[in-house]
C-alpha positions, 0 to 999 in steps of 0.5 A: 467534519470530514469523511474519512475511508479508513481500513486496516492492512495486515498481512504475513508479507508486505513490499511497498516499492520504492525506486528500484534500479538493477539488482536491489528491490527495496521496500518502504516501511510503510504503504505508498500512495501508488500501492493503496491507489492500485489496491483500490483500483483493484477493488474497483475493477480497474485494469492496469492500462486504463491510465485515465482512471489510475490518475483520476484516483491518484489526483481525486484521493487523499492519502495517510497511513498509521503504522503500528508495527512496520514488521521484520525486514525479510531480503529475498535472494533472486536468480532471474533469466534473462534474454541474450542480446538479438542479433541483427536479423531476429525478430522482435520479441513482444512477450516474456515467453518469446524473450525466454524461447531461446534456450541458447541465448539466456543470461541470468541476473542475481537480485535481492527483494526486501519484504517486511513480515507481520507489519500492521497499518490504518489506511485513510483516504478522503475525497478531493473529487467530489465525484468520487464515492467513499461509500461506493469504494467501501462497497468495492473494498468489501467486495473487491473484483480483482485480488488484492495484495500488499504490494507484490502478488506474492504478499497476501492480505491475512485479515478483512480490511474492514473499511469504515467511513469515520467522520471526524474534525481532525485525520487524527481523530478519525484514526482514533475513533477507527482505532476504537471501533476495531478495539470494540470489534475485536471483542467480539471476535473468536479466540482464534482470530484474536490469537492470530491478531495478537502478534502484530500489535505489539507496538501497541503495548508501546503506546506509540504510533508512526503517521505519514500524510499528504500536505492537510491543514487539519490533520491534528498532528504536529509535523516532526518532518517533511519529505518528498515522495515520488509515488504519485501515479503519472502513468501506470502503463509506463510506471512513471511517478510524480513526487508529492510532499509528505508529513511525518509524525510519531504520536502517543497513542490515546487509551 
């Protein structure tokens, strides 16, 4: 038996950034490891410039995601002000405000940013480092120290995360136990909340879900594809990431 910390992510908008260069800001259809590690770090009160703590989380926690509904794609069009070329004798600009202070020397960049509407995911993490405590992390997710969001600050979480520690023989069994717990709890919820949660559960009616997980011998899932993701944190301050292997499967759901 292994302990998994599993929680649920739902919001009207989500953006799980991938490699972005220039004008296009695309998004994965499901949460990336770097996004979930950032969410956990925010819940724990770890600041962005605390690189050792971010690296410790990324290396010390395993990660998997079960997607019920990836949501519908929304592309947002942006115009962004950018500083012009600085003169030879001008003082260096160290903040965004200083960069934009020269109103007569501003440029414009056109860009588009991708979001997914009404997505629903269950996320599982497990401890690879014995010094990381899942019960403590569960408490932080219930009472986060910093604001949590789904990839970008505009993407607020619409429902409680409801983190639970699940003991299971396999990763798949852990996800199934969590689903059963949430289904039982939902029967006790008010009609208003039941109506709120109904739209993103549409894919549950198709009786299938997709799984993405790190290399794990006891996953209980038959990998149908294996890809390399560049979302393991190397430096949070410099936005640098390492590659990692991730498996994929589409599975029918148990009733």
